Each structure stands twice: as C-alpha cells, then as structure tokens.
DRENPA-3360 file (N, C-alpha, C; in nm, 2 decimals, always signed):
BEGIN
1 = XXXXXXXX = -3.89/-6.09/-9.62/-3.89/-6.08/-9.48/-3.94/-5.94/-9.44 ~ -4.04/-5.94/-9.34/-4.09/-5.82/-9.30/-3.99/-5.74/-9.22 ~ -3.97/-5.61/-9.26/-3.87/-5.53/-9.19/-3.93/-5.39/-9.16 ~ -3.88/-5.33/-9.05/-3.91/-5.19/-9.03/-3.82/-5.10/-9.11 ~ -3.86/-4.98/-9.13/-3.78/-4.89/-9.21/-3.64/-4.88/-9.16 ~ -3.62/-4.89/-9.03/-3.49/-4.88/-8.97/-3.40/-4.99/-9.01 ~ -3.46/-5.10/-9.07/-3.38/-5.22/-9.10/-3.39/-5.32/-9.00 ~ -3.46/-5.30/-8.89/-3.47/-5.40/-8.78/-3.58/-5.51/-8.83;
9 = XXXXXXXX = -3.54/-5.63/-8.81/-3.64/-5.74/-8.84/-3.73/-5.75/-8.72 ~ -3.85/-5.81/-8.74/-3.94/-5.83/-8.63/-3.88/-5.91/-8.51 ~ -3.81/-6.02/-8.54/-3.74/-6.09/-8.42/-3.64/-6.00/-8.35 ~ -3.56/-5.92/-8.42/-3.47/-5.84/-8.35/-3.53/-5.73/-8.27 ~ -3.65/-5.68/-8.33/-3.72/-5.57/-8.25/-3.78/-5.63/-8.12 ~ -3.82/-5.76/-8.13/-3.88/-5.82/-8.01/-3.77/-5.84/-7.91 ~ -3.65/-5.88/-7.95/-3.54/-5.90/-7.86/-3.50/-5.77/-7.80 ~ -3.50/-5.66/-7.87/-3.47/-5.53/-7.81/-3.57/-5.50/-7.70;
17 = XXXXXXXX = -3.70/-5.52/-7.72/-3.79/-5.49/-7.61/-3.77/-5.58/-7.49 ~ -3.74/-5.71/-7.51/-3.71/-5.80/-7.40/-3.59/-5.75/-7.32 ~ -3.49/-5.71/-7.39/-3.37/-5.66/-7.32/-3.40/-5.54/-7.24 ~ -3.48/-5.45/-7.31/-3.51/-5.32/-7.24/-3.59/-5.35/-7.11 ~ -3.68/-5.45/-7.12/-3.76/-5.48/-7.00/-3.67/-5.54/-6.89 ~ -3.57/-5.62/-6.94/-3.48/-5.69/-6.84/-3.40/-5.58/-6.77 ~ -3.36/-5.48/-6.84/-3.28/-5.37/-6.77/-3.36/-5.31/-6.66 ~ -3.49/-5.29/-6.68/-3.57/-5.24/-6.57/-3.58/-5.33/-6.45;
25 = XXXXXXXX = -3.60/-5.46/-6.48/-3.61/-5.56/-6.38/-3.48/-5.57/-6.30 ~ -3.37/-5.55/-6.37/-3.24/-5.56/-6.30/-3.19/-5.44/-6.23 ~ -3.28/-5.34/-6.21/-3.25/-5.22/-6.13/-3.21/-5.26/-5.99 ~ -3.12/-5.19/-5.93/-3.06/-5.22/-5.80/-3.16/-5.21/-5.69 ~ -3.21/-5.33/-5.64/-3.31/-5.33/-5.53/-3.25/-5.27/-5.40 ~ -3.12/-5.28/-5.38/-3.06/-5.24/-5.26/-3.07/-5.09/-5.23 ~ -3.10/-5.01/-5.33/-3.12/-4.86/-5.31/-3.26/-4.82/-5.33 ~ -3.35/-4.91/-5.34/-3.50/-4.87/-5.35/-3.57/-4.89/-5.22;
33 = XXXXXXXX = -3.60/-4.78/-5.15/-3.65/-4.80/-5.01/-3.79/-4.87/-5.01 ~ -3.80/-4.97/-4.93/-3.93/-5.04/-4.91/-3.94/-5.09/-4.76 ~ -4.06/-5.09/-4.71/-4.07/-5.14/-4.57/-4.06/-5.29/-4.57 ~ -4.03/-5.34/-4.45/-4.02/-5.49/-4.44/-4.16/-5.55/-4.44 ~ -4.16/-5.68/-4.43/-4.29/-5.76/-4.44/-4.34/-5.80/-4.29 ~ -4.47/-5.80/-4.28/-4.52/-5.86/-4.16/-4.55/-5.76/-4.05 ~ -4.65/-5.79/-3.96/-4.68/-5.70/-3.85/-4.57/-5.69/-3.75 ~ -4.50/-5.79/-3.73/-4.39/-5.79/-3.63/-4.28/-5.68/-3.67;
41 = XXXXXXXX = -4.25/-5.68/-3.80/-4.16/-5.58/-3.85/-4.21/-5.44/-3.83 ~ -4.34/-5.42/-3.86/-4.40/-5.28/-3.85/-4.41/-5.24/-3.70 ~ -4.44/-5.34/-3.62/-4.45/-5.31/-3.47/-4.31/-5.27/-3.42 ~ -4.20/-5.34/-3.46/-4.07/-5.30/-3.42/-4.03/-5.16/-3.47 ~ -4.07/-5.13/-3.59/-4.04/-5.00/-3.65/-4.11/-4.89/-3.57 ~ -4.23/-4.91/-3.54/-4.31/-4.81/-3.46/-4.26/-4.80/-3.32 ~ -4.22/-4.91/-3.26/-4.16/-4.91/-3.13/-4.03/-4.83/-3.12 ~ -3.95/-4.84/-3.23/-3.83/-4.75/-3.24/-3.87/-4.61/-3.24;
49 = XXXXXXXX = -3.96/-4.57/-3.33/-4.00/-4.43/-3.34/-4.05/-4.38/-3.20 ~ -4.13/-4.46/-3.13/-4.18/-4.41/-3.00/-4.06/-4.40/-2.90 ~ -3.97/-4.49/-2.91/-3.86/-4.48/-2.81/-3.78/-4.36/-2.83 ~ -3.76/-4.32/-2.96/-3.68/-4.20/-2.99/-3.75/-4.07/-2.94 ~ -3.88/-4.08/-2.91/-3.95/-3.96/-2.86/-3.94/-3.95/-2.71 ~ -3.88/-4.05/-2.64/-3.89/-4.06/-2.49/-3.78/-3.98/-2.42 ~ -3.67/-3.95/-2.49/-3.56/-3.88/-2.42/-3.44/-3.86/-2.51 ~ -3.33/-3.82/-2.44/-3.21/-3.79/-2.51/-3.15/-3.91/-2.58;
57 = XXXXXXXX = -3.10/-3.89/-2.70/-3.03/-3.99/-2.78/-2.90/-3.94/-2.82 ~ -2.79/-4.00/-2.77/-2.66/-3.96/-2.80/-2.59/-4.06/-2.89 ~ -2.64/-4.19/-2.89/-2.57/-4.29/-2.97/-2.67/-4.38/-3.04 ~ -2.66/-4.40/-3.17/-2.74/-4.49/-3.24/-2.67/-4.61/-3.29 ~ -2.73/-4.73/-3.29/-2.68/-4.85/-3.36/-2.78/-4.88/-3.47 ~ -2.74/-4.88/-3.60/-2.83/-4.90/-3.71/-2.80/-5.03/-3.78 ~ -2.90/-5.12/-3.80/-2.86/-5.24/-3.87/-2.98/-5.34/-3.87 ~ -2.94/-5.47/-3.88/-3.03/-5.58/-3.89/-3.04/-5.66/-3.76;
65 = XXXXXXXX = -3.06/-5.79/-3.77/-3.08/-5.87/-3.65/-2.95/-5.88/-3.56 ~ -2.83/-5.86/-3.63/-2.71/-5.86/-3.56/-2.70/-5.74/-3.46 ~ -2.75/-5.63/-3.50/-2.77/-5.51/-3.42/-2.88/-5.53/-3.32 ~ -3.00/-5.58/-3.37/-3.11/-5.59/-3.28/-3.08/-5.68/-3.16 ~ -2.99/-5.78/-3.18/-2.96/-5.88/-3.07/-2.89/-5.82/-2.96 ~ -2.84/-5.69/-2.97/-2.78/-5.62/-2.86/-2.89/-5.61/-2.75 ~ -3.02/-5.61/-2.78/-3.12/-5.58/-2.68/-3.17/-5.70/-2.60 ~ -3.12/-5.82/-2.64/-3.18/-5.94/-2.58/-3.09/-5.99/-2.46;
73 = XXXXXXXX = -3.14/-6.02/-2.35/-3.06/-6.07/-2.23/-2.97/-6.19/-2.26 ~ -3.02/-6.28/-2.35/-2.94/-6.40/-2.38/-2.84/-6.38/-2.48 ~ -2.83/-6.26/-2.54/-2.74/-6.23/-2.64/-2.65/-6.11/-2.60 ~ -2.67/-5.99/-2.64/-2.58/-5.88/-2.62/-2.62/-5.78/-2.51 ~ -2.74/-5.80/-2.44/-2.79/-5.70/-2.35/-2.69/-5.68/-2.23 ~ -2.63/-5.78/-2.17/-2.54/-5.75/-2.06/-2.42/-5.66/-2.11 ~ -2.37/-5.68/-2.23/-2.27/-5.60/-2.28/-2.32/-5.46/-2.31 ~ -2.44/-5.45/-2.37/-2.50/-5.32/-2.40/-2.52/-5.24/-2.27;
81 = XXXXXXXX = -2.56/-5.31/-2.17/-2.58/-5.23/-2.04/-2.45/-5.18/-1.99 ~ -2.34/-5.25/-2.00/-2.22/-5.21/-1.95/-2.16/-5.09/-2.04 ~ -2.16/-5.11/-2.17/-2.09/-5.02/-2.26/-2.18/-4.90/-2.31 ~ -2.31/-4.92/-2.32/-2.39/-4.82/-2.39/-2.51/-4.76/-2.32 ~ -2.56/-4.83/-2.22/-2.68/-4.78/-2.16/-2.66/-4.64/-2.10 ~ -2.55/-4.62/-2.04/-2.53/-4.48/-1.98/-2.49/-4.38/-2.08 ~ -2.49/-4.42/-2.21/-2.46/-4.32/-2.31/-2.58/-4.28/-2.39 ~ -2.70/-4.31/-2.33/-2.83/-4.27/-2.40/-2.83/-4.33/-2.54;
89 = XXXXXXXX = -2.81/-4.46/-2.55/-2.80/-4.53/-2.68/-2.94/-4.59/-2.72 ~ -2.96/-4.59/-2.84/-3.09/-4.65/-2.90/-3.05/-4.75/-3.01 ~ -3.12/-4.86/-3.00/-3.10/-4.97/-3.10/-3.19/-4.96/-3.21 ~ -3.14/-4.94/-3.33/-3.23/-4.93/-3.45/-3.21/-5.06/-3.54 ~ -3.20/-5.17/-3.48/-3.18/-5.29/-3.55/-3.31/-5.37/-3.57 ~ -3.34/-5.42/-3.69/-3.46/-5.51/-3.71/-3.41/-5.63/-3.79 ~ -3.45/-5.75/-3.74/-3.41/-5.87/-3.80/-3.45/-5.89/-3.94 ~ -3.37/-5.94/-4.02/-3.40/-5.96/-4.16/-3.38/-5.84/-4.26;
97 = XXXXXXXX = -3.35/-5.72/-4.20/-3.34/-5.60/-4.28/-3.23/-5.61/-4.38 ~ -3.26/-5.56/-4.50/-3.16/-5.53/-4.60/-3.14/-5.38/-4.61 ~ -3.05/-5.34/-4.69/-3.03/-5.19/-4.70/-3.15/-5.12/-4.74 ~ -3.23/-5.18/-4.83/-3.35/-5.11/-4.88/-3.45/-5.09/-4.76 ~ -3.46/-5.18/-4.67/-3.55/-5.16/-4.56/-3.50/-5.06/-4.46 ~ -3.37/-5.05/-4.44/-3.32/-4.95/-4.35/-3.34/-4.81/-4.41 ~ -3.32/-4.80/-4.54/-3.34/-4.67/-4.61/-3.48/-4.62/-4.59 ~ -3.58/-4.72/-4.60/-3.72/-4.68/-4.58/-3.74/-4.63/-4.43;
105 = XXXXXXXX = -3.68/-4.70/-4.34/-3.70/-4.67/-4.20/-3.64/-4.53/-4.16 ~ -3.53/-4.50/-4.22/-3.46/-4.38/-4.19/-3.53/-4.25/-4.24 ~ -3.62/-4.27/-4.34/-3.70/-4.16/-4.39/-3.85/-4.17/-4.34 ~ -3.87/-4.26/-4.25/-4.01/-4.28/-4.19/-4.00/-4.28/-4.04 ~ -3.92/-4.19/-3.98/-3.93/-4.17/-3.84/-3.81/-4.21/-3.76 ~ -3.73/-4.30/-3.81/-3.61/-4.35/-3.73/-3.50/-4.25/-3.70 ~ -3.51/-4.13/-3.77/-3.41/-4.03/-3.74/-3.47/-3.90/-3.70 ~ -3.60/-3.90/-3.68/-3.67/-3.77/-3.66/-3.65/-3.72/-3.51;
113 = XXXXXXXX = -3.63/-3.59/-3.50/-3.62/-3.53/-3.37/-3.51/-3.56/-3.29 ~ -3.40/-3.61/-3.34/-3.28/-3.65/-3.26/-3.15/-3.58/-3.32 ~ -3.05/-3.58/-3.24/-2.92/-3.53/-3.29/-2.81/-3.60/-3.21 ~ -2.79/-3.72/-3.24/-2.69/-3.80/-3.16/-2.55/-3.76/-3.19 ~ -2.46/-3.78/-3.09/-2.32/-3.76/-3.11/-2.26/-3.85/-3.22 ~ -2.31/-3.98/-3.22/-2.25/-4.08/-3.30/-2.36/-4.18/-3.35 ~ -2.35/-4.21/-3.48/-2.44/-4.32/-3.54/-2.34/-4.43/-3.59 ~ -2.36/-4.55/-3.54/-2.29/-4.67/-3.58/-2.37/-4.75/-3.67;
121 = XXXXXXXX = -2.32/-4.78/-3.79/-2.39/-4.84/-3.90/-2.33/-4.97/-3.93 ~ -2.40/-5.08/-3.93/-2.35/-5.21/-3.98/-2.47/-5.28/-4.05 ~ -2.47/-5.29/-4.18/-2.59/-5.34/-4.26/-2.54/-5.39/-4.39 ~ -2.61/-5.49/-4.45/-2.58/-5.54/-4.58/-2.57/-5.69/-4.59 ~ -2.55/-5.76/-4.48/-2.53/-5.90/-4.48/-2.65/-5.97/-4.55 ~ -2.77/-5.93/-4.52/-2.89/-5.99/-4.58/-2.91/-5.96/-4.72 ~ -2.83/-5.87/-4.78/-2.84/-5.84/-4.92/-2.75/-5.94/-5.00 ~ -2.67/-6.02/-4.92/-2.57/-6.11/-4.99/-2.64/-6.20/-5.09;
129 = XXXXXXXX = -2.75/-6.27/-5.06/-2.81/-6.36/-5.16/-2.88/-6.29/-5.27 ~ -2.90/-6.16/-5.26/-2.99/-6.09/-5.36/-2.92/-5.99/-5.45 ~ -2.80/-5.94/-5.41/-2.73/-5.83/-5.48/-2.59/-5.86/-5.50 ~ -2.53/-5.79/-5.60/-2.38/-5.80/-5.62/-2.31/-5.71/-5.51 ~ -2.18/-5.73/-5.51/-2.10/-5.65/-5.41/-2.12/-5.50/-5.44 ~ -2.12/-5.46/-5.57/-2.13/-5.32/-5.60/-2.27/-5.27/-5.57 ~ -2.37/-5.35/-5.58/-2.51/-5.31/-5.55/-2.52/-5.29/-5.40 ~ -2.47/-5.38/-5.32/-2.48/-5.37/-5.18/-2.40/-5.25/-5.13;
137 = XXXXXXXX = -2.29/-5.22/-5.19/-2.21/-5.10/-5.16/-2.29/-4.97/-5.19 ~ -2.37/-4.98/-5.30/-2.45/-4.86/-5.33/-2.56/-4.84/-5.22 ~ -2.62/-4.95/-5.17/-2.72/-4.95/-5.07/-2.66/-4.89/-4.94 ~ -2.54/-4.94/-4.90/-2.48/-4.89/-4.78/-2.45/-4.74/-4.80 ~ -2.40/-4.70/-4.91/-2.36/-4.56/-4.94/-2.49/-4.47/-4.93 ~ -2.60/-4.52/-4.98/-2.73/-4.44/-4.97/-2.77/-4.42/-4.82 ~ -2.74/-4.53/-4.74/-2.77/-4.51/-4.60/-2.68/-4.41/-4.53 ~ -2.55/-4.42/-4.56/-2.46/-4.32/-4.50/-2.50/-4.18/-4.54;
145 = XXXXXXXX = -2.53/-4.16/-4.67/-2.57/-4.03/-4.72/-2.69/-3.98/-4.65 ~ -2.79/-4.07/-4.63/-2.92/-4.03/-4.56/-2.89/-3.99/-4.42 ~ -2.81/-4.07/-4.35/-2.78/-4.03/-4.21/-2.70/-3.90/-4.21 ~ -2.61/-3.88/-4.30/-2.53/-3.76/-4.31/-2.62/-3.64/-4.33 ~ -2.72/-3.65/-4.42/-2.81/-3.54/-4.46/-2.90/-3.51/-4.34 ~ -2.96/-3.61/-4.28/-3.06/-3.59/-4.17/-3.00/-3.56/-4.04 ~ -2.88/-3.60/-4.02/-2.81/-3.58/-3.89/-2.67/-3.51/-3.91 ~ -2.68/-3.39/-3.96/-2.56/-3.32/-4.01/-2.45/-3.30/-3.90;
153 = XXXXXXXX = -2.50/-3.30/-3.77/-2.40/-3.27/-3.66/-2.35/-3.40/-3.60 ~ -2.39/-3.52/-3.65/-2.35/-3.64/-3.59/-2.23/-3.70/-3.67 ~ -2.14/-3.77/-3.59/-2.04/-3.85/-3.66/-2.09/-3.98/-3.69 ~ -2.03/-4.05/-3.79/-2.08/-4.18/-3.83/-1.96/-4.28/-3.83 ~ -1.98/-4.39/-3.76/-1.89/-4.50/-3.76/-1.95/-4.61/-3.84 ~ -1.90/-4.63/-3.96/-1.94/-4.74/-4.05/-1.86/-4.86/-4.03 ~ -1.93/-4.97/-3.99/-1.86/-5.10/-3.97/-1.87/-5.19/-4.09 ~ -1.76/-5.26/-4.12/-1.76/-5.36/-4.22/-1.87/-5.46/-4.20;
161 = XXXXXXXX = -1.94/-5.51/-4.30/-2.04/-5.61/-4.29/-1.98/-5.74/-4.23 ~ -2.04/-5.80/-4.13/-1.99/-5.92/-4.08/-2.01/-6.04/-4.18 ~ -1.92/-6.13/-4.17/-1.93/-6.25/-4.26/-2.02/-6.35/-4.19 ~ -2.07/-6.45/-4.27/-2.15/-6.56/-4.21/-2.11/-6.69/-4.28 ~ -2.13/-6.80/-4.21/-2.09/-6.93/-4.26/-1.96/-6.97/-4.20 ~ -1.95/-7.09/-4.14/-1.83/-7.13/-4.07/-1.70/-7.12/-4.16 ~ -1.71/-7.18/-4.28/-1.60/-7.18/-4.38/-1.60/-7.06/-4.47 ~ -1.49/-7.02/-4.52/-1.48/-6.92/-4.63/-1.58/-6.97/-4.74;
169 = XXXXXXXX = -1.65/-6.87/-4.80/-1.75/-6.91/-4.90/-1.76/-6.79/-5.00 ~ -1.84/-6.81/-5.10/-1.86/-6.71/-5.21/-1.92/-6.59/-5.15 ~ -2.02/-6.60/-5.06/-2.08/-6.48/-5.01/-1.98/-6.40/-4.93 ~ -1.89/-6.47/-4.86/-1.79/-6.39/-4.78/-1.70/-6.31/-4.88 ~ -1.67/-6.37/-4.99/-1.59/-6.30/-5.09/-1.66/-6.18/-5.14 ~ -1.80/-6.20/-5.16/-1.88/-6.08/-5.21/-1.88/-5.97/-5.10 ~ -1.90/-6.01/-4.98/-1.91/-5.91/-4.87/-1.78/-5.84/-4.84 ~ -1.67/-5.92/-4.86/-1.53/-5.86/-4.84/-1.51/-5.76/-4.95;
177 = XXXXXXXX = -1.56/-5.79/-5.07/-1.55/-5.69/-5.18/-1.63/-5.56/-5.15 ~ -1.75/-5.59/-5.10/-1.84/-5.47/-5.06/-1.77/-5.39/-4.95 ~ -1.71/-5.46/-4.85/-1.64/-5.38/-4.75/-1.52/-5.30/-4.80 ~ -1.45/-5.35/-4.90/-1.34/-5.27/-4.96/-1.40/-5.15/-5.03 ~ -1.51/-5.16/-5.09/-1.57/-5.04/-5.16/-1.62/-4.94/-5.06 ~ -1.69/-4.98/-4.96/-1.75/-4.89/-4.87/-1.65/-4.82/-4.77 ~ -1.53/-4.89/-4.76/-1.42/-4.83/-4.68/-1.39/-4.69/-4.73 ~ -1.41/-4.67/-4.86/-1.37/-4.54/-4.93/-1.47/-4.43/-4.89;
185 = XXXXXXXX = -1.58/-4.46/-4.82/-1.67/-4.36/-4.78/-1.62/-4.28/-4.66 ~ -1.52/-4.33/-4.59/-1.46/-4.26/-4.48/-1.38/-4.14/-4.52 ~ -1.41/-4.03/-4.46/-1.33/-3.91/-4.48/-1.25/-3.87/-4.36 ~ -1.27/-3.96/-4.25/-1.19/-3.94/-4.13/-1.21/-3.80/-4.06 ~ -1.32/-3.74/-4.10/-1.36/-3.61/-4.04/-1.49/-3.63/-3.97 ~ -1.59/-3.67/-4.05/-1.72/-3.70/-3.99/-1.77/-3.84/-4.02 ~ -1.71/-3.91/-4.11/-1.74/-4.05/-4.14/-1.61/-4.13/-4.13 ~ -1.63/-4.24/-4.05/-1.51/-4.33/-4.01/-1.55/-4.47/-4.04;
193 = XXXXXXXX = -1.45/-4.55/-4.08/-1.47/-4.69/-4.11/-1.39/-4.78/-4.03 ~ -1.45/-4.90/-3.98/-1.37/-5.00/-3.91/-1.41/-5.14/-3.96 ~ -1.32/-5.22/-3.98/-1.34/-5.36/-4.02/-1.29/-5.45/-3.90 ~ -1.38/-5.51/-3.83/-1.35/-5.59/-3.71/-1.38/-5.74/-3.74 ~ -1.39/-5.78/-3.86/-1.42/-5.92/-3.89/-1.32/-6.01/-3.83 ~ -1.20/-5.97/-3.83/-1.09/-6.06/-3.79/-1.11/-6.11/-3.65 ~ -1.18/-6.04/-3.56/-1.19/-6.08/-3.42/-1.28/-6.21/-3.41 ~ -1.36/-6.24/-3.51/-1.44/-6.36/-3.51/-1.38/-6.48/-3.58;
201 = XXXXXXXX = -1.27/-6.46/-3.64/-1.21/-6.56/-3.72/-1.09/-6.64/-3.65 ~ -1.09/-6.77/-3.67/-0.97/-6.85/-3.63/-0.86/-6.83/-3.73 ~ -0.74/-6.87/-3.69/-0.62/-6.86/-3.78/-0.64/-6.92/-3.92 ~ -0.73/-7.02/-3.93/-0.75/-7.09/-4.06/-0.86/-7.02/-4.14 ~ -0.92/-6.91/-4.09/-1.02/-6.84/-4.16/-1.16/-6.88/-4.13 ~ -1.18/-6.98/-4.05/-1.31/-7.02/-4.01/-1.36/-6.93/-3.90 ~ -1.50/-6.92/-3.89/-1.56/-6.84/-3.79/-1.56/-6.92/-3.66 ~ -1.53/-6.86/-3.55/-1.53/-6.92/-3.42/-1.67/-6.95/-3.37;
209 = XXXXXXXX = -1.70/-7.07/-3.34/-1.83/-7.11/-3.28/-1.85/-7.05/-3.15 ~ -1.74/-7.03/-3.07/-1.75/-6.97/-2.94/-1.80/-6.82/-2.95 ~ -1.76/-6.75/-3.05/-1.80/-6.61/-3.07/-1.93/-6.59/-3.15 ~ -1.95/-6.69/-3.25/-2.07/-6.69/-3.33/-2.12/-6.83/-3.34 ~ -2.21/-6.87/-3.25/-2.25/-7.01/-3.25/-2.32/-7.06/-3.38 ~ -2.40/-6.97/-3.44/-2.46/-7.00/-3.57/-2.38/-6.95/-3.69 ~ -2.26/-6.90/-3.66/-2.17/-6.85/-3.76/-2.23/-6.73/-3.84 ~ -2.31/-6.65/-3.76/-2.37/-6.53/-3.82/-2.40/-6.43/-3.71;
217 = XXXXXXXX = -2.45/-6.47/-3.60/-2.49/-6.38/-3.49/-2.39/-6.40/-3.37 ~ -2.34/-6.29/-3.31/-2.25/-6.31/-3.20/-2.31/-6.37/-3.08 ~ -2.23/-6.45/-3.00/-2.27/-6.49/-2.87/-2.25/-6.38/-2.77 ~ -2.29/-6.40/-2.64/-2.26/-6.30/-2.54/-2.11/-6.26/-2.54 ~ -2.02/-6.36/-2.55/-1.88/-6.33/-2.56/-1.85/-6.26/-2.69 ~ -1.91/-6.30/-2.80/-1.89/-6.23/-2.92/-1.93/-6.09/-2.92 ~ -2.04/-6.05/-2.85/-2.08/-5.92/-2.84/-1.97/-5.84/-2.76 ~ -1.92/-5.90/-2.66/-1.82/-5.83/-2.57/-1.69/-5.81/-2.65;
225 = XXXXXXXX = -1.65/-5.91/-2.73/-1.53/-5.89/-2.81/-1.55/-5.77/-2.91 ~ -1.67/-5.77/-2.97/-1.71/-5.66/-3.06/-1.71/-5.53/-2.99 ~ -1.77/-5.52/-2.88/-1.77/-5.39/-2.80/-1.63/-5.34/-2.77 ~ -1.55/-5.44/-2.73/-1.41/-5.40/-2.69/-1.33/-5.35/-2.82 ~ -1.36/-5.41/-2.93/-1.28/-5.37/-3.05/-1.31/-5.23/-3.10 ~ -1.44/-5.19/-3.08/-1.47/-5.06/-3.13/-1.47/-4.95/-3.02 ~ -1.45/-4.99/-2.89/-1.47/-4.90/-2.78/-1.37/-4.78/-2.79 ~ -1.24/-4.79/-2.82/-1.16/-4.67/-2.83/-1.21/-4.57/-2.93;
233 = XXXXXXXX = -1.26/-4.62/-3.04/-1.31/-4.53/-3.15/-1.44/-4.46/-3.10 ~ -1.53/-4.54/-3.03/-1.65/-4.48/-2.98/-1.62/-4.37/-2.88 ~ -1.53/-4.40/-2.79/-1.48/-4.29/-2.70/-1.44/-4.17/-2.77 ~ -1.35/-4.19/-2.87/-1.30/-4.07/-2.94/-1.41/-4.00/-3.01 ~ -1.50/-4.07/-3.08/-1.60/-4.00/-3.17/-1.71/-3.94/-3.09 ~ -1.73/-3.99/-2.97/-1.83/-3.93/-2.88/-1.78/-3.81/-2.79 ~ -1.65/-3.79/-2.81/-1.59/-3.68/-2.74/-1.57/-3.70/-2.59 ~ -1.56/-3.83/-2.55/-1.54/-3.86/-2.41/-1.40/-3.86/-2.37;
241 = XXXXXXXX = -1.37/-3.84/-2.24/-1.24/-3.84/-2.19/-1.22/-3.95/-2.09 ~ -1.10/-3.98/-2.05/-1.07/-4.08/-1.95/-1.05/-4.22/-2.01 ~ -1.04/-4.32/-1.93/-1.02/-4.46/-1.97/-1.14/-4.52/-2.04 ~ -1.11/-4.62/-2.13/-1.22/-4.69/-2.19/-1.29/-4.79/-2.09 ~ -1.40/-4.84/-2.12/-1.47/-4.94/-2.03/-1.39/-5.06/-2.01 ~ -1.41/-5.12/-1.89/-1.34/-5.25/-1.86/-1.38/-5.36/-1.96 ~ -1.29/-5.44/-2.00/-1.32/-5.55/-2.10/-1.39/-5.67/-2.03 ~ -1.52/-5.67/-2.04/-1.60/-5.77/-1.98/-1.56/-5.91/-2.02;
249 = XXXX = -1.53/-5.93/-2.15/-1.50/-6.07/-2.20/-1.36/-6.12/-2.16 ~ -1.28/-6.03/-2.10/-1.15/-6.07/-2.05/-1.16/-6.12/-1.90 ~ -1.28/-6.09/-1.84/-1.29/-6.13/-1.70/-1.31/-6.28/-1.69 ~ -1.27/-6.35/-1.58/-1.29/-6.49/-1.56/-1.43/-6.53/-1.55;
% end
C-alpha cells in the first residue's frame, strides 16, 4: 500500500483535505459582511445614506423588512408618525436583510456623520434558515459591537428577534436560543435588551393573526402594540421627561 512517510495512506490524506476544505465552507456567513442583491436593495441603501445627510438624527431603527415596514402607510407609518417622527428618527430597515447585510451597510455609510441618542436594533430572523443559533448570535453581536464602536455616545436598545410561523416550530426554538444568547450583551449602562415576543402570542403559543397577519410582519395594530411595549424604555434611554405617548392601539 502506498504510504506517505508520516504513515498516512492516500485515501486518508484525501479525506483530510476534504475535511479541511469543508471547514472553510462552513465558516459563519452571519459575520461576513456582504451587500444585498439587486438594484432595489442598493437604491434603498443609498437612499438611507442620503437621508442621514439631510438633518439631525436622534433615533435609529436598524433591521430588516420588519423595521422597514414602519415607513409604509398601510403598515407602521401611522404609529411611526405618532411615536417617532418628532424624535428625528431614521429607519435603517431593508427587506430580506440578514446580519451580514446589515454589517456591510453599517460600514458603508449607514452610520456616517451622525450621533443619535439611541439606536434600536432588531435583526436576525432571516438568518434562521441559513445559520445556527450560535452563528446568528455572533452576527448580532458583531452588529452591536459595530454600532458601539462607530457611535460611542449612543445608547443601544437590542430587541429580541421576532418569531415567525403561526405555530411553534423549529426555527422559533432556534431564534429563542439566539435571543437567550444575545440577552447577555446587555450591560444595562449603554447596551440594553428587551424581549417583547410575548405581545404577539396567544395563550397557546400561536402568533396572533390580528397582530401579525402573515405571522411574520406586524399589522398596524401590531406596530402599535410594539411601540407601546418599548415606549417607556425609549423615553428613558433618550433622556426624555414627562409622560409616555398615548397608546394608539388602545383607542376605539
């Protein structure tokens, strides 16, 4: 039998190289910054960069389509106008984004020239089909660190990743595990964590169709319930005084 001096046989040596190649392939994609695909994605990215140049920015929302939908009149815009418009808020959400896309954006203009009082981050749901809980958590951690480094005077409110799918499922278990990991990023001095997933759930653990019609993106009422849930913390972290905003979704 043909052998190398080390005692490795040719088949074993081939297996070694296959495994070594696999280890490279299995690198965590969630922490490797890449831009999104398509002209629409790039147009949205550039529009965000231009918007940031237009004036004062005191509040950022960073995320995917769930965050982006704050800007649409048929989704979250009425709630955004009530709760955030007068706070000089900017929406950094792009549909379909995973952690790696947000990482790319944050180092290509989305944080340039601003010093907000608060950055609210909710990202990672779209990584669910592609990464493990630990990998997603690494991606979220990289985003938090990037924001911390580039916006040293801003506070960060990290939100737990929203679940999707009407019934409890394997992805929800994965995202719940991710949320448990990223909760430890909070130091309660400059980085804070909130998990508001329960507001979208019925007692049996299913997602409310009234609050998330597609069991992924909030309805107008869902956006209002979301805004209500985080409002006291937003008031605190932005250094505001006085009463919180009126609860739109409790109105008849």
